[in-house]
C-alpha positions as CSV (number, residue, x, y, z in Angstrom):
1,M,0.1,0.0,0.0
2,D,1.3,3.4,-0.7
3,Q,2.4,4.9,2.5
4,N,1.2,8.3,2.1
5,I,-2.4,7.1,1.2
6,K,-2.1,4.8,4.1
7,K,-1.1,7.8,6.5
8,Q,-4.0,9.7,5.3
9,W,-6.6,6.8,5.5
10,V,-5.3,5.9,9.2
11,E,-5.6,9.3,10.3
12,A,-9.2,10.2,8.3
13,L,-10.7,6.9,10.1
14,R,-9.0,8.5,14.0
15,S,-10.3,12.3,12.9
16,G,-13.6,12.0,14.3
17,K,-14.9,13.5,11.1
18,Y,-16.5,10.1,9.6
19,K,-19.4,8.6,11.6
20,Q,-19.1,5.3,11.1
21,G,-21.9,2.8,8.9
22,R,-22.1,-0.7,8.1
23,C,-22.0,-3.0,4.7
24,W,-22.0,0.2,2.5
25,L,-19.3,2.3,1.0
26,K,-21.8,5.3,2.4
27,Y,-25.1,5.4,3.4
28,G,-26.4,8.6,4.3
29,D,-23.9,10.5,6.4
30,E,-22.3,6.9,7.3
31,F,-19.3,5.7,5.8
32,C,-17.7,2.1,6.1
33,C,-14.0,2.0,6.5
34,L,-13.6,1.4,2.9
35,G,-15.8,4.4,2.2
36,V,-13.8,6.6,4.2
37,L,-10.8,5.6,1.8
38,C,-13.2,6.4,-1.2
39,D,-13.7,9.8,0.2
40,L,-10.0,10.5,0.2
41,H,-9.9,9.6,-3.6
42,A,-12.8,11.6,-4.0
43,Q,-11.1,14.8,-2.3
44,A,-7.8,13.9,-4.2
45,T,-9.1,13.4,-7.5
46,N,-12.4,15.8,-7.9
47,C,-14.4,12.6,-8.3
48,D,-18.3,13.1,-6.6
49,W,-20.2,10.7,-4.7
50,E,-23.7,9.6,-6.5
51,G,-26.2,7.8,-5.2
52,C,-29.7,6.1,-5.0
53,G,-31.9,6.9,-2.0
54,N,-29.1,7.0,0.8
55,I,-26.7,4.7,-0.5
56,G,-23.8,6.6,-1.8
57,N,-22.1,5.3,-5.0
58,Y,-18.6,6.2,-5.7
59,L,-17.1,5.4,-9.2
60,D,-20.4,2.6,-9.7
61,H,-19.7,0.7,-6.5
62,A,-21.7,0.4,-3.3
63,E,-20.2,-2.2,-1.5
64,S,-16.4,-2.4,-2.4
65,L,-13.7,-0.4,-3.7
66,P,-13.6,0.6,-7.1
67,E,-10.5,-0.4,-9.3
68,E,-9.3,3.2,-9.6
69,V,-9.2,3.6,-5.7
70,V,-7.4,0.3,-5.3
71,Q,-4.9,1.4,-8.0
72,W,-4.1,5.2,-6.5
73,A,-3.7,3.6,-2.8
74,G,-1.5,0.8,-4.2
75,L,-3.6,-2.1,-2.6
76,N,-3.6,-5.6,-4.0
77,S,-7.9,-5.8,-3.7
78,K,-11.3,-4.3,-3.8
79,D,-11.1,-5.4,-0.3
80,P,-7.8,-6.2,1.6
81,F,-6.8,-8.9,4.2
82,I,-5.8,-8.0,7.3
83,N,-5.5,-11.2,9.9
84,E,-6.9,-13.4,7.6
85,K,-9.8,-11.3,7.4
86,R,-11.0,-8.8,4.8
87,V,-10.8,-5.3,6.1
88,S,-14.6,-4.8,5.5
89,W,-14.9,-8.0,8.0
90,H,-13.7,-6.3,10.8
91,N,-16.0,-3.3,10.0
92,D,-19.3,-5.0,9.3
93,I,-19.3,-8.2,10.9
94,K,-16.6,-7.7,13.9
95,D,-18.0,-4.3,14.7
96,F,-14.7,-2.6,15.3
97,N,-14.7,0.7,15.6
98,F,-12.6,3.3,13.2
99,S,-9.7,3.6,15.8
100,E,-9.1,-0.3,16.0
101,I,-9.6,-0.6,12.1
102,A,-7.2,2.3,12.0
103,Y,-4.4,0.4,14.0
104,L,-4.9,-2.6,11.9
105,I,-4.1,-0.9,8.6
106,E,-1.1,0.7,10.2
107,S,-0.1,-2.5,11.7
108,H,-0.6,-4.8,9.1
109,L,-0.7,-3.2,5.3
C-alpha cells in the first residue's frame, strides 16, 4: 500500500470526521472504513459521490472499492486482508470501531 495514502486513511479514520456505518461504502452520512478511503480519493481527484436514496455510490460501486481507488492506494484487492479477514469484515461483522481498524491498517498494510 502507498504509505502516504495509508497515513491519510489512518488519520481520517481517527479524526472523528466520519460517522461509522456498516455494509455500504456510504449510507446517508455514515461511511464504512472502505468508504472513508473512497472519500479521500474523491477529495484528491475531484470525483463526486452519486447515489440512489441513502446509498452512496462511488465510481459505480456501493459495497467495494472501485479499481481506480485500489490502484491509487496501491492495494492488492478491492477489500484487502488483515489477519486472514477482509478489512470490511472487521468493520461490518466484527464491529471494530474506526480507531481499532486504523490500528490494524497501520500495523498490517
